N, C-alpha and C positions, 0 to 999 in steps of 0.2 A: 451705783449700777448692780442691779441686782444678775449672779451670777445662776443664767439659765443654758439649757442648750443652745448653741450661737445660729443651728439652723432651723430655728424654731420659730416664726411670728409672736406666736403669743401665749400666754400663758397664765390662766386663773388660779392663782392663790390663796392662801389666808385675805377672801371675799374682796380681792382686789383683781383688774386684769394688767397683767406686767405686758408693756408692747415692744417690740424690737425698733430701736429708733432708727426706722430705714433709710430716712435723709443724709445719717451719718455714716453707713458704712458708702466701701471696705473699710475704710479709716478707724472709725471707732463705734465702738459696738457700746452703745448706750440701752438703757430701757425704760420707760415709764412708765411708771404706777399707776393708773384710773381708780379714782375711787366713787365717783358716777358717772352719767351718761354726759354731763356736758362735755369731761375731761374722753372718753370715750367717742364722742361728739365730734372734737375740736381734732385727737391721731388720725378719724379720717380724712376729718377735712384736707386736713395741714399732708398727707400722704404720709405721717410717720408711716403707718400701716396702710398698704393699697393690694389692690388685686381681690380678682369677686367673690373669690369664695374666702379670704380673709376677711374680707371687710361683713362677709357678711356673718362669722363669727362672731369678734368684735361687733357686731351693732347686736347681737344674742344676746350675748355678756353684759353689755352696758344695759340693755335694758332691763337685765337681771338684774345688774345696779340700781336701777330707778324703784324696780321693787325693793332693795335691802333699806334704802333711801327711803320712803314712807315708809316703810314696814318701821323703823328707826324711830321718826317721828308718830308713831301711832295709830298712825291713818289705814284705815281699812283699804284692802290691795283689791283692785276694781281696772277693768279697764280705760275706763271715762277718768282715773285717778292717775291710770299711768298713762294718759294721753299724751300731755307736755313732753314725754322724753323721750317717747315714739315719733314724735314728729317732729321732733329734736335731729332723732338718730339719720332718722327717716330721709331728711332733707340736706345733711351730709355730703353726699352724692349722687347725684340724679342717673347716670348712666347705669351703673352694677345693677342689676335686677339682683345679684339675692342676700344683697341689703333687705330691702324690703320683704324679702322670702324670708330672711329669718324672724323680723318682727314679727311679722305674719306667724309666721308660727309659734311666736310665744305670746299674743295675744289670743290665738286659738287655746293653749296651753292654759289659759287661766280664766277661757273663758268654762273650758271644763271643769277648773279646778273650783266654781266658784261658792258649789253649796261646801267647799273644807274651811274651818276656823285657815285665816291669814298664815301662822306656822307652817300649815302643812301647799298652804299655794307657794309660801317662798320656794320651799322644797322639788316645788311638781315645775318648778322655772328657772331652779338650779338643774335639776336632771335632764330638765328640755334642750337648755344650753348647750346641757355635757354631751346631748346625746348629737346633737348636730353639728359639734366638734368633732367628734368622732366617726357621722356616717360619714363626715369627709375627710376623713383619712378612710377609710374602708373606699367611698368612692375613687380616688387618688388609686389607690390602690388597683383597682380594676380598667379603670379611664389607662394605665401606662401598663399596664398585660395588651389590651385591647389593640393599645394603635403600636404596641412593640410588634403583636405579632401582624399587625398590617402591614406594618414594612418586608419581615420573612415572606409573608405570603405574597409579593410582590416585586421582593428577587432582587430590591434595593438594597448595597450595602458600600455606597456611597456615604458622602457627608450629606448633612440637614445642615439648614440655615432656619436661626426665629427670632422671634423681635422682642420685644419690652420684657420683664421676668414671670416666671408663670411655674416656676420650683416650690421649695416649701418655703420662700419670703411669702410667698401669694396664697399661700393656702395654711392650713387646718395638718395636711399628710408630708408625701415629699413631692406635690407638684402632679400639672394639667401637663401644659406641653412639655414640660419637663422632669417630667414622671416618664414619659414616655423617650425622651430618649435619655434618662438617667438608662429603665428598662431594656433597648436597645443595643445601648452601649455593653452594658452586662453581658448580654448574650452574643456579641459581636456584627451585629447585623450594623450596624453603622462603622465611620472610620475617625468620625469628629464633627462639630461643629463651625458652622461661622453664628456668630452672634452678630446680629445686628448693636450700635452703640444706645437707641432709643432716645432720636435726640423727644423734646428737649431735658427731659426730666433721668436718663438717661441709664432705663432702667437695667440693661445689658450689656453696658458697661461697669456699673457700678453692684448690680446685687449678680445677671445671670455668671458672668466672669467669672464673681466669686464663687459661685456657687461649685462651677465645675471646676473650678482648681482645687478646690476643697475638698473635692470626689477625683480627684488624679482624671477630670474627662479632655481628651484634648479640644482643642479651641482656637481660633482665631478669630476674633475680634476687629470690626470691619464696622466703618462710619458707614451712614446709613443711606447714604447713595451710593456707596461702591456695593450694592446687592443688585443693581444690572449685572455687572460684570464679571459678577459672582457665580451668577444665574450661567451666565451665557459658559460659561468654562467644560459645562456640562459635569461637573464631579456633582453636584446638589441631585438628590432624587426627590426628598421633601421638601419642602417649607412646614414648618409646627409650629403653632400657634396657639393662643388660648383666644379667651370671649369674655366680655364684660354682661353682654344681654343678646340673646338670639332671638328672632322673630319669631311667629307661630311658619314664614315659609321658608325661613334659614336662613334669613341673612343675618347679618352678624354681624356685632361694635364688637371694637378691641383698638387694642390701644395706637392712635395713629400714628398713619404708615403704613395700617395693617392689608390696607386697600391697596395701597399701590404694591406689594409684593404679593398678594394674591393676580395683577395684571402681569406685572413681570415674570409670575411664575407657567400662568397659564402662557404666553409669548411661545416663551423658553420648553411648554412638556415638561416642567417639573409639577409634581403633582401637590396640592394644599392641605393643607391637614388641620381642621379645628379640633381642638380639642378641650371637653370642658361637661364640667355636670349636669345632670337633666334641670336642678335648677336654675339652671343659667338659663333657657328657655321661659319667656316671656309666651306665655301661649293666647293672650291678650292685648297682644301687641301686634297686629296683620302682616305689616313689611319694617323692613328700614329703615323707611319715610316717617313710619313713627315716631319711633327711636329718640329719647332728647337725649340729644348732646351739651355735653358738658365745658363749660368756656371758663378758659382759668385763665390766670391773672399773665399780663403782658408782661411779666420782669421776668419769667421763668423763659421767654424765648428772650428776650432784649440781656439777657443778665446772666454771668455763669460765674453761683459761687461770692456773686455781690459786685462783681465787676461788669460794670455798662458795656457793653460789645457793640451798639447802635447809636444812632443819635441820638441827643437828650430827645427824650420827648417825643420817639418815635412808637407809628403807629404799629398795631399787631395783632394777628389774626391766631390764636390760640385754643381750636377743640381739642379736648381732649383724647379722642375717639372722632376716629370715623366707621362706616358701615361696611363691609364687601359682601355686594349681593350672593345668592346662593347658586348661581348659574358657574361663577367660580370657583367653587369647595367641590373637591376629591372626593372628603370623607369629613364628619362629623362625629369625633368620639368622646360616647356618655357612657359613665358607669351601666346604665342599659341596655347599650349596645350600640354597634356603630352602622351611622348610614352611609351608604356611598352617593354620591351627586343628590344632596338632601335640597327635598319641600317638602310643602302641607303635609302632604300624604304623607308618608317616612315618618314623619317628623313626630305625625300625628300616632303613629305607632308604637312607638316609645313609649305611651304613657297608655297603651293599652295591658 
């Protein structure tokens, strides 16, 4: 096991990508050492690393590792020569747009370096991967401050509710939605956090509860089905979630169960905040109907820890994500600004 900071999803060191295996948390801390793109694609696909921003950073380093492998074989570094590595990484998980966004940045970097010797091309790719990581850290800080300030301006000092894991384990920095919660807690703007368990992978109970406990932030873990009754108490001012892909009109794909939370929040008069870096916005995706939803294995629903809970051979429908219509979102927080009631025009202005 490699010893790095516990609240760190990824670390690139000694020409290897070290990935904190989030499948083992919270009871075991283990690191996976990847030296090639195939390993990186596998840890993304099998959810050893997850969270859209972290997946993007991992993919960038995976592309760099593919380039290093090619260079070690004496091959010339070209976009065509690295196409197989690109496609393997891009296919690892289809919904999170940050994955392909980061890979396309690496490809553009390599194209810009075509006139340079291979050693310098490799150096440029290394710099670009580190830049993608560093900018995610910066974006996390900016989003956290903007989102926490939004809670202050709206005068909501009660509890918040969050879904899945959007913290340091899902990003290169302190988190997206959980980053907002961290800053709001530190500033005394919230009293505590309700944490959905987030079936079937239990990212809420295994990861978010662990992160909050590590930082002594008051929280209550609830089963997903308890969210409605919690919102009905009037104690919750905001539901705060992340995103894996945001369409040009503001429709947002996030962990399965997010859409139902948005419906419940609207019914109970609770505000709904999406926190995501601008790279999560897919301007080529017209609306939520065009977002590809990843289908996961049946065993994730029918089993827990290898223990079969359903009848043998039970038919299972297991989408990893759902799409929340823009009309149910009160605020979209990005590092480029806050959009109230996002729509096509307001999202386009984030890129002006």
